[in-house]
N, C-alpha and C positions, 0 to 999 in steps of 0.2 A: 280123384282128389284124396290125398292122404288124410288119416284121422287127425294128425297134428295140424295140418293146414286148415281143416274144417273147424277145429277147436279155436284156432287163431282167428279165423274170420268170424266165428261166433262171438268171440271176445271183442273184436272190433265193432261188430254190429251192436252189441250191448253198449259199448262206449259211445257209438254214434247216437243211439237212442237217448242216452243220458245227456249228451251234449245238445241234442235237439231241445230237451226240456230246459236246459240252462239257457239256450238261445231265446226260448219263448219268454223267459223271465228277464232277459237283458234288454238293453235299449241302445240306440245309436250305433256307433261303429263296432262296439263289442258284439252286438246282436248280428250285424252284417257279417262280421268275421266268422262267428260260430256257425251261422247258417251256411256260408260258403264252404267251410271246412267239412261239415257233415254231408253236404252234397257230394263232395269229392270222395269221402269215405264210402258213401252208399254206392257211388258209381264203381268203385273198385270192388266192393263186395259182391255186386250183382254179376260181375264178369265171370262167366263160366263157373257158377257156384250154386249148390242146391239151396242156399239160403236166399237166393235172389228174389223170390216172391215176397218174403218177409221184409227184405231190405227195400224193395220197391215200394211196399206199402208205407214203411216208415219214412222213406224219402218223400213220398207224396204227402204224408202227414206233416213233415217239416215245411214243405212248400205251402201247404194249406195254412199252417200257423203263421208263417211269415206274411202270407197274403192278407191276413187279418190285421196286420200292422201297417199296411200300405193303403193308398187310395188311387183312384183313377185307373189309367191303363197299366201302371206298374202292378197294381193289385190283380187286375184281370189276367195279366200275363202269368203271374204266379199261380192263379187258380187253374188256368189252362194247363200249365205244366204239371200241377198236382193231379189233375184229372187224367192226363196221359200216363202218369206213373201208376195210378190206381187201375187204369185199364190194362196196362201191361201185367200188373200183379194178378188181375183176374184171368188174364189169358193163361198165365202159368198155373194158377190155382183158382179154378172157377168157384170154389166154395169159400173164398176169403171174404167173410162177412163184412168186416170193418172197411175194406176197400170199396165195396158196393155202397155202404151207407155214407161214407165220407165223400165219395164221388158225387152222390146226390146232393149232399150238403153244399159242396163246391158250386154246383149248378145253381142252387137256390141263392147262394151268396152273390154269385155273378148276376143273377136276375135282379136282385135288390140293388146292387151297385149301379145297374144300368136302368133302373126303374122300368123294367120290362113288363109287358102286359102279362096278366096272370095265365093266359092261354098261349104264351109265347113258347118258342122252341126250347128255351132254357128250362122252363118249368116242366115241359113234356119230358125232357131228358132226365131231369131230377126225378120225376115220377117213375120213369123206366128203371133208374138205379135203385130206388126204394122197393119197387116191385121185385127186382132181382134179389135184393137183400131178403125180402120175405120168402122168396123161393128157396133160399139157402137155409133160413131159420124162420119159421112161421111167427109173424107178429113183431119181429125185431125192428122193422122200420114202419110199422103201421101208424105210429104217432106222427112220423114225418109225412106220411101220406095224408093223414088227417089235416095237417097244416096246409098242404096244397089245396085240398078240397075246401077248407075254410076260406082261404084266400080267393077261391073262385066262386064262393057262395053255393057250393054243392053240399047242401045240408045233410041229405040222407047218406051220401058217401062218407062225409066227415064223421057222422055218428057211428056208422058201421066200422070205420077204421079205428075210432076211439074205443069202441067195444072190443075189437080184436086185440088192440094194444093192452087193454085192461085184462082181458081173459088170458092172454099169453104172458102176463107179468112184466110188460115193458112200459106201462103208462107212467109218465113222470109224476112227481108230487103235485097235488092239487094246486098249490100256490104257484108252482112253476107254470102250470097250464094257464092259470088266470093272468099271469104276468107276460105270457108269450104274445108278442105283437102279431104273430101270424093268426092268432085266435081272436083278435080284436073284433073282427066283423061278425062273430057268432056269439060273443060272450053274453049278450043281452037276450038271446033267443031262448024261448021256454025249454026246448028240447036239450039245449046245452046246460042250462041251469039244473034241469032235472037229472041229467047224466051225472053231474058233479055231486049233487045232493044224494043221489042213489049210491054213489061210490063212498061218500062219507058215512052214510048209514050202514053200509055193509062192513066198513072198517070198524065202526063202533060195535056192531053186533058180533064181529069176530073177536074183538078184544074183550067183550063182556064175559064169556065163559072162562077165559084165561084169568081174569080178575077174580071171578068166583072161586076158581080152583085154588088160587093163592090164598084167598080168605079162608077157605075150608081147611087148607093145610095149616094155616096159622092157628086156626081154632083147635084143630086136632093136636097140634104141638103144645098148645096151652093146656089142653085137657090132660095130655101125657105128663106134663110138668106138675100139674096139680096132683095127679095120682101118685107120682113119685114122691112128692113132698109129704103126702099123707102117709 
């Protein structure tokens, strides 16, 4: 492939990603049109092109976003298609982190849509994708795993996953965790409350030296100003 052709396809890929975002914000027939158009663009880009892994991921992401706007079998079909795109992406690039995480999220969304049992195949597949993501980048999907463990009532595994997510820097904001419906079953348990309180305490302790430094610097500046005035 020539450099010019590669640059052209890169431009088209960027345009398709931009239109995917626009489709997500749109409604009705306009959204349907935009999603259909970006699918056609992604299909053309992935044909015999080094950008195909990235295009496949973004194609899958567009399907995933559209699935969130649908219900029933129509939504399930879009999730399945998105998962296929993420799988192809990972075949081409086994280290494509976002494809592994989003594939797992698709499985979880499908499980919720079908009211599947917490030990169902869909949750097992979601767990597999999140574990794959963690093998690509440690801790990146540990919170997602914590959600699955929480849904199953696997308290020790849930706490361990939360701690890994925190230690690796991927833990969501405390309020987001509290509002997460996946965590509803463990929110009143002592170990969960203690974990969140411990996190808050560590955050406050980390902020205190910084505040003291700012106060010291302000005091020094005031002393310098007083000396200069004198």
